[in-house]
C-alpha positions, 0 to 999 in steps of 0.5 A: 300808311306804313311806310316807308323808309332809306343814298350816294349815286351809287348803285350796284353797291358792295355790302361785305360784313367785315366792317369797321368796328365801332367809334372814330377810330380807322380801322385798316384790315390787312387778312382780306380783300375786298372781294367782288359780288358774288351775284349780278355785279362784280368790281375788281380793284387794282394792285394795293398794299393793302384793302382801303381804312374805314372808320364808322363815324359819330355823326352817323346817329345825327343823320339817322335821326335827322331823317327821322325827324323830318320823315317824322314830321312829313309822316304825321300829315298824312294822317291828320286828316284822316283821324279826325275824319267827320270834324273836317267833313262838317268844317269843309263841308264834304263827303267821308270820302273826300277825305279819305283822299286827304291820305289816299293822295299821300298814295297815288303820288308816289306812284309816279314819282318814285321811278325819277325820284329814284334816278334823282337819288341815285345821280344827285345823292343823300343831300339833294334829296334830304334837302328838296323832302325837307323844303316841299313838306316846309311849303306844304304846311305853310299852305295849308296854315293858309287854308283855315277857313270853310272855303279853302278846302281846294288851299288845303288839299294843295298843301297835303299833295306838297307834303305828299311830294315830299313822302316821295322823296323820303319813303326810300331811303332809311335802307340807303342810309343805313348801307353808306353810313352804318357797318354790316353789323348794324345796317338792319338796326340802323333801317329800323331807326329810319324807318322808326322816325315815319311810324313816329310821325303817323302815332303823333298823325294819331295822337294830336288831331284830335287832342288840337281839334276838338269837335265845337259846334262853331265854326269860327272857333273849330276854323282858330283849332285848326288855326292853331294844329298847322302854325305848330306844323309848320314852325317844326317843318321849318326848323327841320329844314334849316337842321338838314339844310346846315347839317346833313352829309352827303355821305361819310369822308371814308367808308364805314366798310371795305365795301363802301370803298369799293363801291365808291370807285364804280362810274356811275357812268358805268350803271344804267337804272334801266337795266336796273330795273329790269334786272328787280323785274326778272328776280323772281322771290323780288318781284314775290316778295314786292306783292307780298309787301304790298299785300300788309302794308297797304292793309296797314294803310288800310286801317290806319285812313278809316279807324276813325270810322270804324271807331266812331261806327261803334263808339260814338262820340268817341275822336280821342281814344280813335287817335288813341288806338291808332297811338296804340297801333303805331307806338306797338309797330315801332317796338316791333320793327326795332326788336326784328332790327335787332333780330336781323342784325344778329340772326340773319333768318329773313325769311323765318322771320319775315313768313313769322310776323306776316302770320302773326299780322294776318292773327292781329287782324282776324282777333281784331277785326272779331272784338271791334264790336265787342262795347269794350274799349279797353279790348280793342287797345289790346287788339289793337295794340298786337295787331299794329307790334307785326304788321307795323313791325313787318316795314323793315323785315321787308326792305333788308328782306330785299336788298338780300335778294336783290344784292347787288342793287341799289337799295334806294330802287328796291326801297321803291318798287317796295313802297310804290306796290303799297300805295296802289294796294292801300288805294284800292283797300282804303277805296274796297274796305270803306265801301264794304263798310258802307254797303255791310258793315266793319266786320266785312270790311275787315275780313276783306282785309283778311282774306288778303293778308292769308294769301300774303301769307301764302305767297311769303312762304313761297318766296325763295331764301336767296341770300346774296348779300350773306353768301358773297359776305361769307364767300368774301371772308372765306376768299383769302387766306389770313397769311396770303398777302393782299397781291397774292389774293389779287393775282389768286383771283385772276 
């Protein structure tokens, strides 16, 4: 459920801080030669009279907002069944656990497909991945249009499965789009905007289905409401697919930074996807982050999937307010995501910020768990908002911290492993918390999640703050004196 989200076919990319100035003007900076990666890979430049030109295009904002839009449409569908769990149970004559799988199928599908999709992303680039994602999402919505009958649950499940496959082509893209299109002082903010669309879609998924599909007694009337909801979704998905076909561009003609210019010179034949995976799996700090990211986002997935059940148990008949509480969680998280992204661009305090947000996520879930059954919905709104601000706000932090720890590996690969971990823990936590709620109560289920957030907080404190990208940027800026010519700098490096 929280996901994530970001694509040229270049893997050992080098992100430098010497980016171009905002605007469409070209920037030629003769003071610095494009630098070598300070970690796993080295990029060597030919003799040049000057560093390659760079430019920031205004279209970069169109690209990231278009991506956010079709990501929104896809993530909305992830929760549209779960938030009115009781209504779909009655309409399709299935049990609660079956409807839970309408959300969990998003998590399950991601796990086996993320590796081939990451490989495809590196080989074919951003535009191909965007087209496939938008096309699959559009197809899934029209399949569901045909499923608005009580005897067609397998059809609606197949439609949801198709949309879940589309999600695999979406979640890893925010950090890659940020790298390919944006300057180094914008990448965290751009990544946050990419994640923002996914979160907004979940928010709409909490809010709209309870309004469009009221709990009517007559099944024919209920079918009509469900059909209207499916038609609206299909119309939006189709419109966005057409926009992606027309507008979405692989990469800017002129790269945004000297680092991206350098990365374009790396031959794809020189890169091994398998070797990259092996290097990532040997990176201890990254592996710890993969675990902690999975624990945090997995908890968010479980809370979101089971939210309707938790609210209805203590506040019967409050399906609409259950959706509004979910909306509050995600809207607060969207604010948290943007604030965290801007803060990282300014401070570069990755570990400190990640640890603080993780700890506050634990505090927020504890408060939510102990106030849920007080009988005051306004209290639940407040505690749920506090939980969402930190737990959902953690998403872009995890992506960007991973890029720092794994530089110069592909952002798509590191993001994919983070999301894979989140899906695995999400399935485990959703099933276990649901069973605990059935056997005991909602408090026991939420405390189960709190225990794992505590473990995640402790592990986060143990992650070594090995900011490889920042180190490379600092060494790059210090490598060539201002008065040194590029040719001299190249000879000195040799």
